[in-house]
py3Dmol code that shows the C-alpha trace and the ligand (Angstrom):
import py3Dmol

protein = """\
ATOM      1  CA  MET A   1      -8.903   5.335  26.292  1.00  0.00           C
ATOM      2  CA  ILE A   2      -5.921   4.423  24.098  1.00  0.00           C
ATOM      3  CA  LYS A   3      -2.610   3.143  25.272  1.00  0.00           C
ATOM      4  CA  TYR A   4       0.406   4.197  23.227  1.00  0.00           C
ATOM      5  CA  LYS A   5       3.817   2.992  23.517  1.00  0.00           C
ATOM      6  CA  LEU A   6       6.215   5.999  23.379  1.00  0.00           C
ATOM      7  CA  THR A   7       9.907   5.908  22.741  1.00  0.00           C
ATOM      8  CA  CYS A   8      12.484   8.479  23.445  1.00  0.00           C
ATOM      9  CA  LYS A   9      14.737   9.126  20.546  1.00  0.00           C
ATOM     10  CA  ASP A  10      17.379  10.446  22.834  1.00  0.00           C
ATOM     11  CA  CYS A  11      17.836   7.741  25.320  1.00  0.00           C
ATOM     12  CA  ASP A  12      15.899   4.886  23.749  1.00  0.00           C
ATOM     13  CA  ASN A  13      13.659   4.545  26.745  1.00  0.00           C
ATOM     14  CA  SER A  14      10.197   3.338  25.950  1.00  0.00           C
ATOM     15  CA  PHE A  15       7.197   3.694  28.139  1.00  0.00           C
ATOM     16  CA  ASP A  16       3.436   3.358  28.042  1.00  0.00           C
ATOM     17  CA  SER A  17       1.164   6.378  28.137  1.00  0.00           C
ATOM     18  CA  TRP A  18      -2.675   6.604  28.301  1.00  0.00           C
ATOM     19  CA  PHE A  19      -4.598   9.097  26.160  1.00  0.00           C
ATOM     20  CA  SER A  20      -8.278   9.675  25.879  1.00  0.00           C
ATOM     21  CA  SER A  21      -7.999   9.661  22.126  1.00  0.00           C
ATOM     22  CA  SER A  22      -5.468   9.828  19.376  1.00  0.00           C
ATOM     23  CA  ASP A  23      -6.353  13.433  18.976  1.00  0.00           C
ATOM     24  CA  GLU A  24      -5.267  14.092  22.532  1.00  0.00           C
ATOM     25  CA  TYR A  25      -1.847  12.545  21.761  1.00  0.00           C
ATOM     26  CA  GLU A  26      -1.509  14.921  18.823  1.00  0.00           C
ATOM     27  CA  LYS A  27      -2.471  17.885  20.933  1.00  0.00           C
ATOM     28  CA  LEU A  28      -0.149  17.160  23.726  1.00  0.00           C
ATOM     29  CA  LYS A  29       2.624  16.420  21.330  1.00  0.00           C
ATOM     30  CA  LYS A  30       2.083  19.762  19.610  1.00  0.00           C
ATOM     31  CA  LYS A  31       2.179  21.702  22.859  1.00  0.00           C
ATOM     32  CA  ASN A  32       5.379  19.847  23.912  1.00  0.00           C
ATOM     33  CA  PHE A  33       3.628  18.242  26.810  1.00  0.00           C
ATOM     34  CA  LEU A  34       5.031  14.904  25.943  1.00  0.00           C
ATOM     35  CA  ASN A  35       8.321  14.129  27.439  1.00  0.00           C
ATOM     36  CA  CYS A  36      10.491  11.134  28.216  1.00  0.00           C
ATOM     37  CA  ASP A  37       9.921   9.839  31.794  1.00  0.00           C
ATOM     38  CA  ASN A  38      13.618   8.954  32.026  1.00  0.00           C
ATOM     39  CA  CYS A  39      15.494  11.962  30.568  1.00  0.00           C
ATOM     40  CA  ASN A  40      12.700  14.500  30.082  1.00  0.00           C
ATOM     41  CA  SER A  41      13.515  14.901  26.443  1.00  0.00           C
ATOM     42  CA  LEU A  42      10.736  16.137  24.229  1.00  0.00           C
ATOM     43  CA  ASN A  43      12.064  13.916  21.460  1.00  0.00           C
ATOM     44  CA  VAL A  44       9.365  11.206  21.997  1.00  0.00           C
ATOM     45  CA  GLU A  45       7.433   9.412  19.363  1.00  0.00           C
ATOM     46  CA  LYS A  46       4.712   7.006  19.465  1.00  0.00           C
ATOM     47  CA  THR A  47       5.432   3.528  18.174  1.00  0.00           C
ATOM     48  CA  LEU A  48       2.940   0.845  17.308  1.00  0.00           C
ATOM     49  CA  MET A  49      -0.217   1.043  19.116  1.00  0.00           C
ATOM     50  CA  SER A  50      -0.627  -1.409  21.950  1.00  0.00           C
ATOM     51  CA  PRO A  51      -3.454  -3.771  21.308  1.00  0.00           C
ATOM     52  CA  SER A  52      -5.330  -2.297  24.399  1.00  0.00           C
ATOM     53  CA  VAL A  53      -8.065  -0.289  22.824  1.00  0.00           C
ATOM     54  CA  PHE A  54     -11.291   0.043  24.508  1.00  0.00           C
ATOM     55  CA  THR A  55     -13.467   2.657  22.801  1.00  0.00           C
ATOM     56  CA  SER A  56     -15.931   1.605  20.233  1.00  0.00           C
ATOM     57  CA  LYS A  57     -14.766   4.853  18.427  1.00  0.00           C
ATOM     58  CA  SER A  58     -11.395   3.373  17.447  1.00  0.00           C
ATOM     59  CA  ASN A  59     -13.121   0.244  16.253  1.00  0.00           C
ATOM     60  CA  ILE A  60     -14.907   2.487  13.833  1.00  0.00           C
ATOM     61  CA  LYS A  61     -11.634   3.838  12.715  1.00  0.00           C
ATOM     62  CA  ILE A  62     -10.170   0.440  12.059  1.00  0.00           C
ATOM     63  CA  ASN A  63     -13.409  -0.477  10.067  1.00  0.00           C
ATOM     64  CA  ALA A  64     -12.922   2.652   8.044  1.00  0.00           C
ATOM     65  CA  GLU A  65      -9.408   1.508   7.086  1.00  0.00           C
ATOM     66  CA  GLU A  66     -10.538  -1.898   6.120  1.00  0.00           C
ATOM     67  CA  LYS A  67     -13.287  -0.278   3.986  1.00  0.00           C
ATOM     68  CA  LYS A  68     -10.859   1.833   2.228  1.00  0.00           C
ATOM     69  CA  TYR A  69      -8.846  -1.159   1.345  1.00  0.00           C
ATOM     70  CA  GLN A  70     -11.972  -2.929   0.194  1.00  0.00           C
ATOM     71  CA  VAL A  71     -12.764   0.068  -2.146  1.00  0.00           C
ATOM     72  CA  VAL A  72      -9.317   0.061  -3.597  1.00  0.00           C
ATOM     73  CA  LYS A  73      -9.533  -3.794  -4.104  1.00  0.00           C
ATOM     74  CA  LYS A  74     -12.835  -3.432  -5.863  1.00  0.00           C
ATOM     75  CA  LYS A  75     -11.543  -0.748  -8.190  1.00  0.00           C
ATOM     76  CA  MET A  76      -8.478  -2.921  -9.040  1.00  0.00           C
ATOM     77  CA  LEU A  77     -10.682  -5.929  -9.676  1.00  0.00           C
ATOM     78  CA  GLU A  78     -12.816  -3.785 -11.972  1.00  0.00           C
ATOM     79  CA  TYR A  79      -9.714  -2.531 -13.714  1.00  0.00           C
ATOM     80  CA  GLN A  80      -8.575  -6.180 -14.207  1.00  0.00           C
ATOM     81  CA  LYS A  81     -12.043  -7.052 -15.500  1.00  0.00           C
ATOM     82  CA  PHE A  82     -11.648  -4.221 -18.069  1.00  0.00           C
ATOM     83  CA  ILE A  83      -8.257  -5.503 -19.085  1.00  0.00           C
ATOM     84  CA  LYS A  84      -9.485  -9.069 -19.312  1.00  0.00           C
ATOM     85  CA  ASN A  85     -12.330  -7.963 -21.518  1.00  0.00           C
ATOM     86  CA  ASN A  86     -10.389  -5.616 -23.830  1.00  0.00           C
ATOM     87  CA  PHE A  87      -7.058  -7.174 -23.921  1.00  0.00           C
ATOM     88  CA  SER A  88      -5.879 -10.614 -25.123  1.00  0.00           C
ATOM     89  CA  ASN A  89      -4.171 -12.746 -22.375  1.00  0.00           C
ATOM     90  CA  VAL A  90      -0.784 -13.983 -23.827  1.00  0.00           C
ATOM     91  CA  GLY A  91       0.372 -15.304 -20.416  1.00  0.00           C
ATOM     92  CA  GLU A  92       4.082 -15.906 -20.244  1.00  0.00           C
ATOM     93  CA  ASN A  93       4.527 -15.113 -23.922  1.00  0.00           C
ATOM     94  CA  PHE A  94       4.109 -11.413 -23.209  1.00  0.00           C
ATOM     95  CA  ALA A  95       7.635 -10.334 -24.080  1.00  0.00           C
ATOM     96  CA  TYR A  96       7.728 -12.461 -27.247  1.00  0.00           C
ATOM     97  CA  ARG A  97       4.259 -11.132 -28.401  1.00  0.00           C
ATOM     98  CA  ALA A  98       5.076  -7.598 -27.556  1.00  0.00           C
ATOM     99  CA  ARG A  99       8.150  -7.880 -29.821  1.00  0.00           C
ATOM    100  CA  SER A 100       6.396  -9.480 -32.725  1.00  0.00           C
ATOM    101  CA  ILE A 101       3.735  -6.784 -32.663  1.00  0.00           C
ATOM    102  CA  HIS A 102       6.356  -3.978 -32.443  1.00  0.00           C
ATOM    103  CA  TYR A 103       8.815  -5.280 -35.136  1.00  0.00           C
ATOM    104  CA  GLU A 104       6.357  -6.744 -37.535  1.00  0.00           C
ATOM    105  CA  ASN A 105       4.154  -3.636 -37.211  1.00  0.00           C
ATOM    106  CA  LYS A 106       1.278  -6.040 -36.658  1.00  0.00           C
ATOM    107  CA  LYS A 107      -2.115  -4.454 -36.656  1.00  0.00           C
ATOM    108  CA  ILE A 108      -3.992  -5.645 -33.684  1.00  0.00           C
ATOM    109  CA  SER A 109      -7.506  -5.060 -32.594  1.00  0.00           C
ATOM    110  CA  LYS A 110      -6.722  -5.805 -28.942  1.00  0.00           C
ATOM    111  CA  GLY A 111      -3.934  -4.935 -26.801  1.00  0.00           C
ATOM    112  CA  ILE A 112      -2.172  -7.763 -24.981  1.00  0.00           C
ATOM    113  CA  TYR A 113      -1.541  -8.448 -21.371  1.00  0.00           C
ATOM    114  CA  GLY A 114       0.422 -11.201 -19.565  1.00  0.00           C
ATOM    115  CA  SER A 115       3.286 -11.899 -17.317  1.00  0.00           C
ATOM    116  CA  ALA A 116       6.839 -10.966 -17.807  1.00  0.00           C
ATOM    117  CA  THR A 117      10.022 -10.892 -15.764  1.00  0.00           C
ATOM    118  CA  LYS A 118      11.547  -7.539 -14.625  1.00  0.00           C
ATOM    119  CA  GLU A 119      14.439  -8.395 -16.911  1.00  0.00           C
ATOM    120  CA  GLU A 120      12.212  -8.890 -19.931  1.00  0.00           C
ATOM    121  CA  LEU A 121      10.435  -5.625 -19.280  1.00  0.00           C
ATOM    122  CA  LYS A 122      13.855  -3.779 -19.052  1.00  0.00           C
ATOM    123  CA  GLU A 123      14.848  -5.287 -22.307  1.00  0.00           C
ATOM    124  CA  LEU A 124      11.604  -4.276 -23.977  1.00  0.00           C
ATOM    125  CA  LYS A 125      11.970  -0.819 -22.604  1.00  0.00           C
ATOM    126  CA  GLU A 126      15.568  -0.622 -24.034  1.00  0.00           C
ATOM    127  CA  GLU A 127      14.112  -1.592 -27.467  1.00  0.00           C
ATOM    128  CA  GLY A 128      11.620   1.284 -27.246  1.00  0.00           C
ATOM    129  CA  ILE A 129       8.624  -0.909 -26.503  1.00  0.00           C
ATOM    130  CA  GLU A 130       6.620   0.664 -23.829  1.00  0.00           C
ATOM    131  CA  THR A 131       4.827  -1.471 -21.434  1.00  0.00           C
ATOM    132  CA  GLU A 132       3.003  -0.799 -18.373  1.00  0.00           C
ATOM    133  CA  MET A 133       3.057  -2.499 -15.047  1.00  0.00           C
ATOM    134  CA  ILE A 134      -0.090  -2.852 -13.119  1.00  0.00           C
ATOM    135  CA  PRO A 135      -0.697  -4.360  -9.759  1.00  0.00           C
ATOM    136  CA  TRP A 136      -2.680  -7.544 -10.188  1.00  0.00           C
ATOM    137  CA  ILE A 137      -4.772  -9.240  -7.490  1.00  0.00           C
ATOM    138  CA  LYS A 138      -5.171 -13.011  -7.756  1.00  0.00           C
ATOM    139  CA  ASP A 139      -8.839 -13.324  -8.270  1.00  0.00           C
ATOM    140  CA  SER A 140      -9.998 -16.601  -6.914  1.00  0.00           C
ATOM    141  CA  THR A 141     -13.538 -16.101  -8.277  1.00  0.00           C
ATOM    142  CA  ASN A 142     -12.210 -16.439 -11.785  1.00  0.00           C
TER     143      ASN A 142
END
"""
ligand_1 = """\
1
ZN
Zn 14.809 9.803 27.157
"""
view = py3Dmol.view(width=600, height=400)
view.addModel(protein, "pdb")
view.setStyle({"model": 0}, {"cartoon": {"style": "trace"}})
view.addModel(ligand_1, "xyz")
view.setStyle({"model": 1}, {"stick": {}})
view.zoomTo()
view.show()
């Protein structure tokens, strides 16, 4: 059984309702069987799930979400590793180094990566220096 908190968009009433599964909620919603216990409006939506979840089935679902996150995180860490191996870390000198490569037509064997402020990136872009922002996970093992 899953308990959902439902809110009515018409009268702001919120109430709890039990469903055998999240599929059942979707089914009832589609069939317009879900209505507000205050004004009978069909304009009800589920809000955050109450923490009362009893089936092992929903635990599996939570684990699946967690797994998905872990997979993404692993991919990002692999990507970071690739960058670390193939690009030179210039740290906070990123904007300066990017400019010097661009304007002095420096031939570089490796690309660079580092940190830059949003303002710096904007300026670089205006000067026609293309950079790419990537999400970066602080890797404590490194
Ligand atoms: Zn209502």
